N, C-alpha and C positions, 0 to 999 in steps of 0.2 A: 459456138456456145450451145446451139441446139444439139449438135452431135454429142457433146459431153453430157448433156442432160439425158438424152436418149440412151447413151451408152451405159449410164449408171442406173437409170430408173425405168428402162423399157418394160420390165416385167411388173412394174408397180404403178404405172400411170395408164389411163385409158386413152389420152390424146394429148397432143401438144399443138398449140397454135402460135404462129409467128405473124405478127401484124406490123408491117412497115409503118414508120411514123416519120414526122419531120423534126428537125432540130436535134437529132441525136438522142431522142427519148428512147430509153431502154428499160422495160419493166418486165419482171417475171412474176406471174401469179400462179398459185396452186389453188384450183377451184376459184373461189371468190376472194381469196386472201392474197394481198400484195406481199411478196416475200423479198423483193429487191426492186429498188428504183434508182436508176442513174441520176435522175433529176434530184431526188432527195439527197443522195450521197454526194453529188457534185462532181463525180468522175465515173469512168467506166469501171466495171467490176472485173476482178480476176475470175477465171473459171471456178477456182476453189471457193471463192466467196459466194457465188451463185449456187454451187452444189451444196455448200453448207447451209445456205438459206432454205433450199428445198428440203434438205435433210431435217431441218428443224420442224418442218410441217409434216412431211411424209413419215419421218422416222428413219433411223439408220437402216440401210439395206446391206445385205451381204455383198462383199466385193466380188464383182463379176469376173475379175481376172485371177482370182485365187491368190493374191499377194498376202 
């Protein structure tokens, strides 16, 4: 998941922090804004769901692969 986020947003983010947690909690924050929560959703996210959630805050970025 981190690789996917970095692959798409590496030129648009200053840093990414991964904090291990207990109980399978998985949350993605952009700045102080929670953009995805496994606990709230009740299931694990797909990579596309997380990338779309980050897109909603950061804004769409050009495709790095040129597709």
